[in-house]
C-alpha positions in Angstrom: 18.2 57.0 -57.2 16.0 59.9 -58.3 13.7 57.5 -60.1 13.4 55.3 -57.1 12.6 58.2 -54.8 10.0 59.5 -57.4 8.3 56.1 -57.5 8.3 55.8 -53.7 6.7 59.2 -53.3 4.1 58.4 -55.9 3.3 55.2 -54.0 2.8 57.2 -50.8 0.5 59.7 -52.7 -1.5 56.9 -54.3 -1.8 55.0 -51.0 -3.2 58.2 -49.3 -5.8 58.7 -52.1 -6.9 55.1 -52.1 -7.0 54.9 -48.3 -9.2 57.9 -48.2 -11.6 56.3 -50.7 -11.6 53.1 -48.6 -12.4 55.0 -45.5 -15.4 56.8 -47.0 -16.7 54.2 -49.4 -15.7 50.7 -48.3 -14.3 50.4 -51.9 -10.5 49.9 -51.6 -8.3 51.2 -54.3 -4.6 50.4 -54.1 -3.5 50.5 -57.7 -0.3 52.5 -57.7 -0.1 52.3 -61.5 -3.2 54.6 -61.7 -1.0 57.6 -61.6 -0.6 58.6 -65.2 3.1 59.4 -65.2 3.9 55.8 -64.1 2.5 54.5 -67.4 5.4 55.0 -69.7 7.0 51.6 -70.4 5.8 48.4 -71.9 6.7 46.7 -68.6 4.0 48.8 -66.8 1.4 47.3 -69.1 2.7 43.8 -68.8 2.6 44.0 -65.0 -0.8 45.6 -64.7 -2.8 42.8 -66.4 -1.8 40.0 -64.0 -2.7 42.5 -61.2 -6.3 42.5 -62.4 -6.6 38.7 -61.9 -4.6 38.7 -58.7 -7.1 41.2 -57.2 -10.0 39.0 -58.5 -8.3 35.9 -56.9 -7.8 37.7 -53.6 -11.5 38.7 -53.5 -12.9 35.3 -54.5 -10.6 33.3 -52.3 -11.9 34.8 -49.1 -13.8 32.4 -46.9 -17.0 34.3 -47.0 -16.7 36.1 -50.3 -16.6 33.7 -53.3 -18.8 32.3 -56.0 -19.8 29.3 -53.9 -20.9 31.5 -51.0 -22.8 33.9 -53.2 -24.0 31.3 -55.7 -24.9 28.1 -53.9 -25.2 28.3 -50.1 -28.4 30.2 -50.5 -30.0 27.1 -51.8 -30.2 26.3 -48.1 -30.6 23.1 -46.3 -31.9 21.3 -49.3 -28.2 21.0 -50.0 -26.4 22.1 -46.8 -26.5 21.3 -43.1 -24.4 21.0 -39.9 -21.4 18.9 -39.5 -22.2 15.3 -38.6 -19.3 14.9 -36.3 -19.6 18.0 -34.2 -23.0 19.4 -35.3 -21.3 22.8 -35.8 -23.3 25.2 -37.9 -23.0 28.8 -38.6 -26.4 30.2 -39.6 -24.8 32.9 -41.7 -22.2 30.6 -43.4 -25.0 28.1 -44.1 -26.9 31.0 -45.7 -30.3 29.3 -45.7 -31.6 31.3 -42.8 -33.0 34.0 -45.0 -34.9 35.5 -42.1 -31.6 36.4 -40.5 -29.8 37.8 -43.5 -29.7 41.5 -43.3 -27.6 44.6 -44.2 -25.7 44.3 -41.0 -24.3 40.8 -41.6 -23.9 40.7 -45.3 -20.7 40.6 -47.4 -19.2 43.6 -49.2 -17.9 44.3 -52.7 -14.6 46.0 -51.9 -12.2 43.5 -53.4 -14.4 43.2 -56.5 -14.1 47.0 -57.2 -10.3 46.8 -56.6 -10.1 44.4 -59.6 -12.5 46.7 -61.6 -10.3 49.7 -60.7 -7.2 47.9 -62.0 -9.0 47.0 -65.2 -10.1 50.7 -65.6 -6.5 51.8 -65.2 -5.3 49.4 -68.0 -8.1 50.7 -70.3 -7.3 54.4 -69.6 -3.6 54.3 -69.4 -2.6 51.3 -71.5 -2.4 53.3 -74.7 0.1 55.7 -73.1 2.6 52.9 -72.7 5.4 52.4 -75.1 4.1 48.9 -76.0 3.5 47.2 -79.3 0.0 47.2 -80.7 -0.3 43.5 -80.2 0.5 43.7 -76.5 -1.8 46.7 -76.0 -4.6 44.9 -77.7 -4.0 41.9 -75.5 -4.0 44.1 -72.4 -7.2 45.9 -73.3 -9.0 42.6 -74.2 -8.1 41.2 -70.8 -9.3 44.3 -69.0 -12.6 44.3 -70.8 -13.1 40.6 -70.2 -12.3 40.9 -66.5 -14.5 44.0 -66.0 -17.4 42.3 -67.8 -17.0 39.3 -65.5 -16.9 41.5 -62.4 -20.0 43.6 -63.3 -21.9 40.5 -64.3 -21.2 39.0 -60.9 -22.1 42.3 -59.2 -25.4 42.7 -61.1 -26.5 39.2 -60.3 -25.6 39.5 -56.6 -26.8 43.0 -55.7 -28.7 44.3 -58.8 -28.1 48.0 -58.4 -24.4 48.7 -58.1 -22.0 51.6 -58.9 -20.5 51.4 -62.4 -17.0 52.9 -62.3 -15.3 53.2 -65.7 -12.3 55.3 -64.7 -9.6 54.5 -62.2 -9.7 56.4 -59.0 -6.7 58.7 -58.9 -8.1 61.5 -56.7 -10.4 61.7 -53.7 -12.4 64.4 -55.5 -13.4 62.1 -58.4 -17.0 61.0 -58.8 -15.8 57.4 -58.8 -14.7 57.9 -55.2 -18.3 58.6 -54.1 -20.2 56.6 -56.7 -23.9 56.4 -57.1 -25.6 53.1 -58.1 -26.9 52.4 -61.6 -30.0 50.5 -62.3 -29.6 46.8 -62.9 -30.5 47.4 -66.5 -27.6 49.9 -66.8 -25.2 47.5 -65.2 -26.2 44.7 -67.5 -25.8 47.1 -70.5 -22.3 47.8 -69.4 -21.5 44.0 -69.2 -22.8 43.7 -72.8 -20.7 46.7 -73.9 -17.5 45.2 -72.3 -18.2 41.8 -73.9 -18.5 43.4 -77.3 -15.3 45.4 -76.8 -13.5 42.3 -75.8 -14.9 40.5 -78.8 -13.4 43.1 -81.1 -10.0 42.2 -79.7 -10.6 38.5 -79.1 -7.9 37.2 -81.4 -5.3 38.8 -79.1 -6.6 37.1 -75.8 -4.2 34.2 -75.9 -4.6 30.7 -74.4 -3.6 31.2 -70.7 -6.5 29.8 -68.7 -5.7 32.0 -65.7 -6.6 34.9 -67.9 -9.4 35.5 -70.4 -9.3 33.3 -73.6 -11.7 33.1 -76.5 -13.5 30.2 -74.9 -13.8 32.1 -71.6 -15.2 35.1 -73.4 -17.7 33.0 -75.2 -18.7 31.1 -72.1 -19.3 34.5 -70.3 -21.2 35.7 -73.4 -23.5 32.6 -73.3 -23.9 32.8 -69.6 -24.8 36.4 -69.8 -27.2 36.0 -72.8 -29.2 33.1 -71.2 -29.4 35.1 -67.9 -30.8 38.1 -69.8 -33.3 36.0 -71.7 -34.5 33.9 -68.7 -34.4 36.5 -65.9 -34.4 40.0 -67.5 -37.1 39.6 -70.2 -34.4 39.9 -72.8 -36.1 38.4 -75.8 -35.1 36.0 -78.5 -32.1 38.1 -79.5 -30.3 36.9 -76.4 -31.0 33.3 -77.4 -29.3 34.1 -80.7 -26.4 35.7 -78.8 -26.0 32.5 -76.7 -26.2 30.3 -79.7 -23.5 32.2 -81.5 -21.2 32.0 -78.5 -21.7 28.3 -77.9 -21.2 27.5 -81.6 -17.9 29.3 -81.4 -16.8 27.0 -78.6 -18.3 23.9 -80.1 -20.4 21.2 -78.4 -18.8 17.8 -78.3 -18.3 15.0 -75.8 -14.7 14.7 -76.8 -13.7 17.6 -74.5 -15.3 16.1 -71.4 -12.5 14.3 -69.5 -12.8 11.9 -66.6 -14.8 13.8 -64.0 -12.3 13.2 -61.1 -9.4 14.5 -63.2 -11.2 17.8 -63.8 -10.5 18.6 -60.1 -7.1 16.8 -59.8 -4.7 19.4 -58.3 -1.9 17.6 -60.2 -3.6 18.3 -63.6 -4.5 22.0 -63.3 -5.6 23.8 -66.4 -6.6 20.5 -67.9 -8.6 20.2 -71.2 -11.9 20.8 -69.5 -10.9 24.0 -67.6 -11.9 27.2 -69.4 -11.2 29.9 -66.9 -9.7 29.5 -63.4 -7.7 31.6 -60.9 -4.6 30.1 -59.4 -4.2 29.1 -55.8 -0.8 27.8 -54.7 0.6 26.5 -51.4 1.8 30.1 -50.6 -1.7 31.6 -51.0 -4.3 31.8 -48.2 -8.0 31.4 -48.5 -10.3 29.2 -50.4 -13.8 28.2 -49.3 -12.9 24.5 -49.5 -11.3 24.6 -46.1 -14.7 24.6 -44.5 -15.5 21.2 -45.8 -12.6 19.6 -43.8 -12.8 18.0 -40.3 -10.9 18.8 -37.2 -8.2 16.2 -36.5 -9.4 15.2 -33.0 -12.9 14.2 -34.4 -11.4 11.7 -36.8 -9.8 8.3 -35.9 -6.1 8.6 -36.5 -5.9 6.0 -39.2 -8.3 8.0 -41.4 -6.9 11.5 -41.1 -6.3 12.8 -44.7 -6.8 9.2 -45.8 -9.6 9.7 -46.8 -11.0 12.3 -44.4 -9.6 15.8 -45.1 -8.2 17.4 -42.0 -8.1 21.1 -41.1 -10.2 23.0 -38.6 -13.9 23.0 -37.7 -16.2 21.7 -40.5 -18.7 24.5 -41.1 -20.1 23.4 -44.4 -21.5 20.0 -45.1 -24.1 18.4 -47.3 -27.6 18.0 -45.7 -28.7 14.5 -45.0 -31.4 14.8 -47.7 -28.9 15.8 -50.4 -26.5 13.1 -49.3 -29.4 10.6 -49.9 -29.8 12.1 -53.4 -26.1 11.7 -54.2 -26.1 8.1 -52.8 -29.1 7.2 -54.8 -27.5 8.5 -57.9 -24.4 6.5 -57.1 -26.5 3.3 -56.9 -27.8 4.3 -60.3 -24.2 4.2 -61.7 -23.2 7.8 -61.3 -19.4 7.8 -61.2 -19.3 11.5 -60.2 -20.5 10.9 -56.6 -17.1 9.6 -55.4 -15.6 13.0 -56.4 -18.5 15.0 -54.9 -19.1 13.1 -51.7 -16.9 11.4 -49.2 -18.5 9.4 -46.3 -17.9 6.6 -44.0 -17.6 5.4 -40.3 -14.4 7.4 -39.7 -15.3 9.2 -36.5 -13.1 9.1 -33.4 -16.2 8.7 -31.3 -16.8 5.3 -29.6 -19.7 4.5 -32.0 -17.7 5.3 -35.1 -20.7 7.0 -36.6 -20.9 8.0 -40.3 -19.5 11.3 -41.2 -19.4 13.0 -44.6 -17.7 15.9 -46.5 -17.5 17.4 -49.9 -14.8 15.4 -51.7 -14.1 18.1 -54.3 -11.3 20.7 -54.6 -9.6 19.5 -51.4 -6.0 20.5 -52.1 -2.8 18.8 -51.0 -3.9 15.8 -48.8 -0.3 14.8 -48.1 -0.1 17.7 -45.7 -1.8 17.9 -42.3 -3.7 20.2 -42.2 -4.7 20.1 -45.9 -3.0 22.8 -48.0 -5.7 24.5 -50.1 -3.8 24.8 -53.4 -6.6 23.8 -55.7 -7.3 26.4 -58.3 -10.6 28.4 -58.1 -12.5 27.1 -61.1 -15.1 29.5 -62.6 -15.8 28.1 -66.1 -15.3 24.5 -67.3 -16.5 22.7 -70.4 -19.2 20.7 -68.6 -20.9 24.1 -67.9 -20.8 25.0 -71.6 -22.6 21.7 -72.5 -25.2 22.4 -69.8 -25.7 25.9 -71.1 -26.3 24.4 -74.5 -28.9 22.1 -73.1 -30.6 25.1 -71.5 -30.5 27.1 -74.7 -32.1 24.2 -76.7 -34.8 24.0 -74.0 -35.6 27.7 -74.2 -35.8 27.3 -78.0 -38.2 24.4 -77.6 -35.8 22.1 -79.2 -36.3 19.3 -76.6 -34.5 16.6 -78.6 -31.6 18.9 -79.0 -31.6 19.7 -75.3 -31.5 15.9 -74.6 -28.6 15.5 -77.1 -26.4 17.9 -75.1 -27.7 16.7 -71.7 -26.8 13.1 -72.7 -23.1 14.2 -73.2 -23.0 15.0 -69.5 -25.0 11.8 -68.7 -22.7 9.6 -70.8 -19.7 10.6 -68.8 -21.6 10.2 -65.5 -23.4 6.9 -66.1 -21.6 5.4 -69.0 -24.8 5.0 -71.1 -25.9 6.4 -74.4 -29.2 8.2 -74.7 -29.7 8.2 -70.9 -32.5 10.8 -71.2 -35.1 10.1 -73.9 -38.3 12.0 -72.9 -38.9 15.1 -74.9 -41.9 16.3 -72.7 -41.0 19.9 -71.8 -41.4 19.4 -68.1 -39.2 16.2 -68.1 -36.5 18.0 -70.1 -36.4 20.9 -67.7 -36.5 18.6 -64.6 -33.6 16.6 -66.0 -31.5 19.7 -66.7 -32.0 20.9 -63.1 -31.3 17.4 -61.8 -28.0 17.3 -63.7 -27.0 20.7 -62.4 -27.3 19.4 -58.8 -25.4 16.2 -59.6 -22.7 17.8 -61.8 -21.8 21.0 -60.0 -22.2 20.7 -56.2 -19.8 23.1 -54.4 -18.8 24.9 -57.6 -21.2 27.9 -57.2 -23.2 27.2 -60.4 -26.5 25.7 -59.0 -28.1 28.8 -57.6 -27.8 30.7 -60.9 -29.2 27.7 -62.8 -32.2 27.5 -60.5 -32.9 31.2 -61.0 -32.6 30.9 -64.8 -34.9 27.9 -65.0 -37.4 29.4 -62.6 -37.0 26.3 -60.3 -35.8 28.6 -57.5 -39.3 29.7 -56.5 -40.3 26.2 -55.4 -37.1 25.7 -53.3 -37.5 25.6 -49.5 -34.2 27.0 -48.1 -35.1 26.5 -44.5 -36.8 23.3 -43.4 -37.3 24.7 -39.9 -40.1 26.8 -41.4 -42.3 24.3 -43.3 -43.8 25.7 -46.5 -41.5 28.7 -46.7 -40.4 28.9 -50.3 -38.6 31.6 -52.1 -41.9 32.3 -53.7 -43.6 32.9 -50.4 -40.6 35.1 -49.3 -40.9 37.1 -52.4 -44.3 38.4 -51.3 -42.5 40.3 -48.5 -39.3 41.1 -50.3 -39.5 41.4 -54.1 -35.7 41.2 -54.2 -35.2 38.1 -52.0 -32.8 36.6 -54.6 -30.5 39.6 -54.3 -28.1 40.3 -51.4 -28.5 43.4 -49.4 -25.8 46.1 -49.6 -23.8 46.1 -46.4 -25.0 48.9 -44.1 -21.4 49.8 -43.4 -20.9 50.7 -47.1 -24.0 52.9 -47.1 -22.9 54.6 -43.9 -19.6 55.5 -45.6 -21.1 56.8 -48.8 -24.3 58.8 -48.6 -24.8 58.4 -52.4 -25.6 54.7 -52.0 -29.0 53.4 -51.2 -30.3 50.0 -50.0 -31.8 47.5 -52.4 -35.6 47.6 -52.2 -36.9 45.0 -49.9 -33.8 44.9 -47.7 -34.2 48.2 -46.0 
């Protein structure tokens, strides 16, 4: 009874500390295990690591706070547009209206720092637990992997962010009122965490809801190509990416049938490298915004094949649907997984409607139950990164070799891409990103790495307005502004240049 009361009191103390931090900083900390005298038993360590990934899942499963939202919707109405059945559109959810994006309506980082705080607690207090060296090494490797992933995400989204390396256990800590680091410092921390995880990589294990060797090497390659292409990193980062991709191995044998990659009955299939679990008991998941309201769909087609939930906020633009349909006519078997369309409306004219046919969850339930896992790295992305790497190294034949592994699965043809002209190779890489990864949150980052983002027009209502033209007014147009509410709560924070 004394132990129970002691734990209960500690929980109250921790809650008070973390609530105070949340009030002042908009960075919530609710990690009860951060109190050092709770880190005694091996069970504390075993429970803390899943907590990191649960916090990460909670953050990324929010409707307006996920890799798709941060990493693809900003491509704008080249890809995304209003619902065809109700013409519903949310100018912020369809984040192509860059002239309306501002610090007052942007998304925060609170949940991300909650996951970071849990990782920090494992790194600081894990060695205090009465656990075997193997389990301690496993826990530390997982914490370093997760923290590297979180800071890599934060640096790409906001650039200058706080770098907390200790768990928040007191309202007087510097970490409770953090200052931002430069983007270079944040990226340096990502590299440090990758290297520390690498030193323990043999202990990572094979659970795909956690970090694995393949997940670590995918993150390493992703990071290295980003540093080379966007941060003037130099050829050493190409070597870093090549080392990571060789460790995974590049082969068409690991590319399974495209539709099966996203089959909710085959979670953690051979192509999945890193994902976060969503089950029927969880809430959230951005996929719900692809679904249609029941009354807009003829009864015979509800959930067969049209996914039913609430208002459809996110839909492909007509121009991107035309691109997908043209690819389908060219033999692209991926389109049936990426795009659903037909004359299924309940309106008298039965006009054509469409939806993203990927990651739709349990269609036997009405409304659809969003129990598809959140997929962050899969083997198709590894192959595309290898094609990019070869392009940057001016090995254009090698780039085609990797790109043709993706094309073989899609079109059923060998040597689909043959031109080794540099411009053709780059255009084909970008083309395949659009056709392979819609609604997975990868395309935005690929466009930035390849430099193709600057020619994109995210808002067709303003003809000629490209990201390049917007950069003249805001040098950080590709970053997100820090929420004004966070700055108001912490005077140590400053707004990103260009978003003031």
